[in-house]
N, C-alpha and C positions, 0 to 999 in steps of 0.2 A: 339106578334104574333099571329096573323088573321089566319083566315080560309086559305087561299089562300095561302100563304108560309107554311101551315103544310099538307098541301094537294100537294106543291112542292120536300117538303122536303123525306113524305113517297111515292109520285114515283120514285124520284132520287135512296131511300132505295129499292123499289120489281128491278129498272132496275138493279141495283148493283147486289143486290140477285142473279138475271141470267144469267148473267155474272161469276161470283163464280162460282153458279156451271156450266156452259159449261163450265172455266178454266179447273174447277173441274173432267171436266170427261174424258180429254185431257188428262190432269195429268195422271187417275187411267190406262186411255189404255193404257201410255209408257211403265206404272210403270209394269201395269200384262207383258205386252210382254216382258219384257227386266228379270223377273222372271225365264221365261221359260228356260230363254239361264244359263245354269248350269255342271259345269264337275261331273261323277259317283264319289259318296264318295268309299273313300278307296283306291286313288292313293299317298296319303302323301311315303307311305312303296312302290311304285311302281315300273315297272324299265320302262326305261326311250321308251322302245317303247315302251307300254302299255300308257304311258301317250300321247307320239306324237298320239298313233289315238286316244286316246280319245280328242284330240281340236284335232283332224281331226273330226269326227263324230256329232262335236258340231260345228263346222265349218256351214254350213247349216242355224242352229237355227241363228247365230249372222248377216249373208247376209240378212234370211228372216226379221231381229231385224232394222238392219240398210234401206231397205226398207221401210218397213213402219216406221219408226219414220220421212223419210224423206217427206212419204204422210202426217205423220196426221201435224209434223211441216207445213207444204205446205197448209193444210186444217185451223189448228191453225193462220197460220198470217193471211187471209179471212177472216177466220169470225172476227178477232183481229181488223182491216181495216176496216168490215163490222159495225161491233155494238159501234166503234168510232161516228159515226154519229148518235146517236136515243140521242134521249131527250124524248122520251117517247114509251110506247111498249102497245100492246094490246094481244088479246088471240088468234086470228092468225099468231104472231111473233113466240107468244108460246110454239104454234102450228108444226110451220115451222122448228122451231129449235129440237124440242124435236124428231122430225123426221129426220131432219140433225144429230142428234146425232147419234141418232139409227143406223144410219148407219157406221158411223167412230167406236162405238164400239160393230162394226160384226172384228172389225179389227184381235183381236189378235184368233177368230175365223178361217177369212181367211189366216190368215201367220201358225197358224199352220197348215190348213189341206193340206197347200201347202206344207211343208216341209213334214210332215205325208207320206204323198200319190204318190208325184210328186215322175214321174218314165219315163223312156224309152219307157215302155205300160202305160200308167195312166195319162193324163192329166191334170184328173177330180177340182187335188190339184190345176192346176194355175186356173185353171176356175171360181172358188171357189174366188181368191182371186182376181183375175178381178172383176169381181162380185163383190165385195165390194169396190171395190175401184172406179166403173163405177158407183156404185148407191150412194155412197157420193159424189162424180162428181153433178149428180140429186139435191140431194139433197142442198144441197149449191148451187147451181144455180136456186134452187125454194128460198133456200129463200132469195138468194137475188132477186132476180123477186117480190119478195114480198114488200121486202124495197122499190124497184123502185117504185113498183103502190103504196105505198102507205106515199112516201116523204113528202109531205106535212106536214102529220100530227102525223111521229113518229120523223124526220131527221131534224140536222142541216145543213144549207149550201144545199136544195134538186137538186136546178140548176144543181150543180157539182155531184152527188151521181152517174148519169150516165157513166158518165164521168171515176170521182175516181178510182169505181169500172170495169168500165170496162166493163160494162153492154154488149154492141155489141157484145165481142169477148163472154160472158158467156155465152150467150143464144143462138148459136151455137152447146152447148150440148143439147141443148131439140131434134137438129138434126142429131151427130154428137156421139151419145151417142144407142141410137140404132140400128145405121148402124153398128158401133163396136161389139156391142153385136151379129146384123145380123152374122158379119163374126166368130165370134165365134164360133158362134152353127157352121156353115157353117164348122170350121176346127176341131171343133170333130164329127160331122160329119160324114163327108170323112174321120176321122182320118188324118191326117197331124201330120208332125212331130213337134214335143209342141215349138219347138226354133218360127215357126207361127205365136205364140200367141202373140210373145209380138212385133211383127211388125204392129197390127193393134195397140198398141200403140202409137207405135214409130209415126208411117203418124198422129196417132193423137195432138201429141206435135209438131208435125212440121205442120202442119195448126192451131191448136193454133197462132204456134210463127207468123203465118204468118200472118193469120185474125188483131195480133196486133197489126204490125206492118203499116199494113194496115189503119187503124183505128182510131188508136193512136198514136203519134209523141213522142219518147222518151223525156222527161225531164230529166234536169239535176240531178235532186230529184231520178228519176227511173234508173241513171247510176250506177252500181257498186261501192262501199267503196272506190276501190283500182285509180278506175276510177278517179272517181271524186277528191279523192287526191293532182293523178298527177296533175289534169290536173290543181288545185287550186296554184300548185309548181307552174308548167309555168306561168299564166299568174300572183304571184306575182309581183310585181319589186323589182329591188334589193334593196338593202340597201347601204345607201351614202355610200365613203367611210369617217374610220373618219377625217382621217389626213386633211380632210375638213373642 
């Protein structure tokens, strides 16, 4: 084994460590959040009404975990897709990846703050939760931007990277997230109802969907699995009659 081969093996091993570390952070975050969902002790011999009351009390935590699991899962899927193009790493990549993982690691705190403090007269917990989501989006956008700018040295198929990562849509976060922040701060300042907080994220999601449809045509591989499955069954020719 020559020196070049040794360097390649070392590089591959270190890149694998970066990926494993990132996956471990995602897994730990989900584990920490689900540990917060538990019924109070002493329900084994409790009456039915007490058990029902305890279950009702834990439902907000379950809902918070479900929404956070969805967001963390989506961030992990995009992170997995980004890192599937890597052939090398750099100090800048490590730094931006750590920044992104730092924002992701705030999800348990954001969920806890939302559940414990959200009420008819207080939207601060929801504001904290939305902050975590927005900062995670911004962190992932900056990480993607770094990969796009250094694709020639860090990635395989660098010419396809921008299209496959839908960079034209992702970089809109540099504008939409500050606008979203301004909207939420205005909601807090004017003490609008809590339900209006979600409206900003809904508009952001609709804008992203429309931008994705405008810049990128949906390919067969990007369609839902069931759509592809039924489409393939329709295109499949009928089997010849055995009698023939």
